[in-house]
N, C-alpha and C positions, 0 to 999 in steps of 0.2 A: 495659624490655625487652631480656630477658637471649634468646641465639641460642644451640643447641645441636644441634650435626647437623643444620641448616636447619631445625630447630623452634624456635618462638619460646615465653618461656613470661614470664609476671610474678610478680612475689613477693608473693603474698597473704595474708592471715590469714583467718581464719574470724567470723565477723560473731557476735556475741553477748556477754554477760557474761562478764569475764575477771578470772581472780583469779592470774594466773600471767603472767608478762612475754610478750609475743605470738612465736609462731612462724610466721615466714613462707615458705608452701609454694611450689614450682614450680610455676604450674597454666596451663596452657595457653589462650587468650583464646578466650571462648564455651564453657566445658567446665565441670561443676562438680567433676570429678577432679583432684587432684594427683599429681604423677609418684607419690607417696610412697601411694597408693590412699585419702589422707582425701579427706573432703566434707563439709562444711556439711548439717546436717540436716535436716530435711524443711521445715520452716517457716522455713529461714536463710539466708544465702548467704553470697558472699566480700565483706570489707570493704574498701572503698575510703579512701584510695588506696592505691596498690603500693607496696611499699618498693624500696630499690635493690639491693638483696639477698639472699639465701633464706640464713633460718636452720634450716631442720628438716634434720635430720642424713640421716633416710633421702633425702629429695629431693638433697639435695649428691651420696650417693654415686651417685643415678641421673644428675643432668647430669653429674660425671665420668666417668662410662662414655658416655653418649651423645656427652664430645668426647674420646672415645679416653685418656682419661688412666687410670693405673692408682693402686690405693690409694681 
């Protein structure tokens, strides 16, 4: 569980076939949309178990902004 500015996030990847290394997004519990606005398709969902860290560049940038860091 990650906490930024009082908000909780988990690092999840989209469920489904993967041809590339998985990208883990910052997703709030019980929500379909990640901080970067990624969301699984209509017949899919977020895959479990969660990772210990977020790897999506856009989610990382937004997490830094939420935490008040520059860059």
